[in-house]
N, C-alpha and C positions, 0 to 999 in steps of 0.2 A: 304698387310697384313703383310708379312715378308720381308722387304727390303733387308735383308742380305742373301737371298737364291742364292746359286751358284751351279755349278755342283758338288762341293766337300764340301758343307756345306748347309744342308737344314733342314727345320722344317716341320714335318708332323702334320697337324691339324686333329685330329680325329673327326668323326661326332658327338661324344658325350663324355662327361668327363668320365674318368676312375677313380673309387674310390676303392682302394685296402683295405679300412678299416683303422683302427687305428693300426693294426699290422704291424710290419716291417719284417714279415716273408715271404717276396716275393723275388724271384730271376727272372732274365731275361737273356736270352742268344740269341745270333745270330745264326739262323738256315740256312739262305739263303741270298745271296746278288747277284743281277744281275746288270749289267751296260754295257754301250757301251765302249768297249776298243778301243784304238787308232788302226788305220789300220796298218798292217805290209806288207812289200814288199815281193813278191815271186820271187825268182830268181832260174832258173833251177829247178823248182818244190819244192824248199825248202824255208821255212819261214826264213827271215833275219830281223834283227833289234830286240833288246829286248824292250819290252813294258816298262819295268822298272826293274832295278837291285836292287831296294829298296823295301823292304816290305811295305805294306799299313796297317795302323792301323785305326781302326773304333772306334771313340769316340761317346759316347751317354750321354745325360744329366740326364738320369733316374737313373744311377747306382751310387753307393757310389764310392768315390775317393779311389785310390790304389796307392801304390808307385810302379813306373816303372822306373828303372834306378835311376836318381836323381830327378825325377819329381813326383808330386802327381796329377794324372790325372784320368779321367773317361773313361778308356780304355775297350771297349767291346770285341774286338777281333783283332787278327793280321791276315792279309791275306798274304800268302807267295807269293810274286811277282805276280801281277795281270796277268791273262792269256787271251789269245785271245778268249777263250771259253765264256767269258763274264758272267760266272755264277759259283758261288761256293755254293755247298750244303755241309753242315757240318754234318757228321755222329756223331761226338762227339761234343755236344753242351756244352760249358763252361758257366754255369749259375753263374751270379754275383749278390750280394745283391742289390735290389732296394732301393733307397733313398726316392724318391718321392712317396707318397701314394695316391695322388690326382693329376691328370694331364689331359690335353686335347691335349697338343702339345709334340712332341718328336723331339729333336735335334739330328741329325746324322751328323758327320763330318769325312769322310774318308781323311786321310792324309798320305803322304809318311813319313817314319820314320825320315827323316831329317827336318820335320816340314812343308815342302812345300805341295801344293795341290797334290792329287792323280792323276795319269795320266788317266782321263776319258775324253771321247769326247762328244760333244753336239750331241744330237740325238733326234728323235721323240719318241724313246723308253726311258722311264724314268729309272733312277736308282731305283731298288726295293730292299727293306730290309724286311726280315721276322724275327720277334722276337718271342720267346717262353717264356711265363711267367709261373711260377709255384710257389705254396705256399709250404713252407717247414715246 
């Protein structure tokens, strides 16, 4: 159904279409992301090896484009260097304007800031993304 699904770019097909109406007064924010982080070595009781020294950016096709650096992109959130904890819960949710008002698929693309794929490992535990919608 979605041949371009990878560990770091995937499309979620919702069980039913979402219709936000004709109003463009909706925002969405990333409240949580869970993933399988790469394993790290333990030497003398201490973790060694950085998972990534580059931050990870989360792109989403639902939001309006914004200027980030020299690019016009659909950036939902930046994760400060992925952690071994494999989960980020955001107390401060940054809501961004939703561009699509009718959808059944949501495209999420975690990438490192250099444009390469985010450092995520294959696992039976899927990457989980929790979005919060609000009407303004």
